C-alpha positions, -999 to 999 in steps of 0.1 A, spaced: -841 544 341 -865 542 312 -861 516 285 -871 523 249 -898 501 236 -882 496 202 -849 482 215 -860 445 218 -876 447 184 -843 461 169 -823 434 186 -846 407 171 -845 422 136 -807 426 137 -803 390 150 -825 377 122 -805 397 96 -772 383 109 -785 348 109 -798 353 74 -765 367 62 -746 337 77 -770 312 60 -767 330 27 -729 331 29 -728 295 37 -751 286 9 -732 307 -16 -699 290 -5 -714 255 -10 -727 265 -44 -694 280 -54 -675 249 -42 -699 226 -62 -694 246 -94 -656 245 -90 -658 207 -84 -680 203 -115 -656 223 -136 -626 203 -122 -644 170 -130 -653 182 -165 -616 191 -171 -605 157 -158 -629 138 -180 -619 159 -210 -582 152 -203 -588 115 -198 -606 113 -232 -579 133 -249 -552 110 -235 -571 79 -245 -574 93 -281 -536 99 -281 -530 64 -267 -552 48 -293 -533 66 -321 -498 63 -307 -488 27 -315 -454 13 -325 -447 -23 -333 -415 -20 -313 -433 -9 -281 -466 -26 -288 -471 -44 -255 -464 -12 -235 -487 8 -259 -516 -17 -255 -511 -19 -217 -514 19 -216 -547 18 -236 -562 -10 -214 -552 9 -182 -574 38 -193 -605 17 -196 -630 0 -173 -658 -25 -174 -668 -45 -205 -645 -24 -227 -615 -33 -205 -624 -70 -207 -629 -68 -245 -596 -50 -251 -578 -74 -228 -590 -104 -248 -582 -87 -282 -548 -75 -272 -529 -105 -286 -545 -100 -320 -535 -64 -320 -500 -72 -310 -497 -98 -337 -511 -74 -363 -487 -46 -353 -457 -70 -354 -468 -85 -388 -473 -51 -405 -445 -32 -388 -470 -5 -381 -464 28 -364 -488 56 -358 -485 91 -344 -508 120 -336 -504 155 -349 -535 172 -335 -560 164 -308 -593 182 -300 -620 171 -276 -654 183 -264 -677 172 -236 -711 163 -251 -728 156 -218 -719 151 -182 -739 138 -153 -723 131 -119 -700 101 -125 -704 97 -162 -695 118 -193 -697 115 -230 -668 131 -250 -660 134 -287 -623 133 -295 -610 143 -329 -574 134 -339 -552 138 -369 -527 111 -372 -503 93 -395 -499 56 -399 -469 40 -415 -460 4 -421 -436 -17 -442 -456 -11 -473 -464 26 -467 -432 41 -455 -443 78 -457 -478 73 -444 -506 97 -451 -524 120 -426 -558 108 -416 -586 122 -394 -602 100 -367 -631 107 -344 -641 87 -313 -671 89 -292 -662 79 -256 -683 72 -226 -664 78 -194 -670 67 -159 -655 82 -128 -637 57 -106 -626 76 -75 -606 105 -88 -599 89 -122 -620 90 -153 -619 58 -173 -633 50 -208 -662 25 -205 -674 26 -241 -656 36 -273 -669 40 -308 -654 53 -340 -677 79 -355 -678 96 -389 
């Protein structure tokens, strides 16, 4: 029986093509999973910053300790330590003024993101009332927040009020 001379060459070419397709498919799968993870982390960082904005603007003198604890729980590092040491002053001020604040609108945008850190701007509209100002007046607030990923959670590591 006579063998055709092109059969081994065809087998080699087809084998290389199959291996190439497997490698390309695996690479595309890894890239796709990485993009999905990046999008998931971006959404989590954005949600954490939004929630921190709401927590900062949702204070009530009758639930002040719980409100402050909620704020501190969303922070990390030096900011957490700083808020922890200033909590008593805030609690005293809330009790003294009978203040209550609420949020009516929240918007946030990721400015930058790199691995385990993100910078987010949060814009809120809120109303603050107290014993002297019963009706309150709507006000706009903007915060720049630096977030750090700690495991699966995003925590605020720096916070600044911006114009």
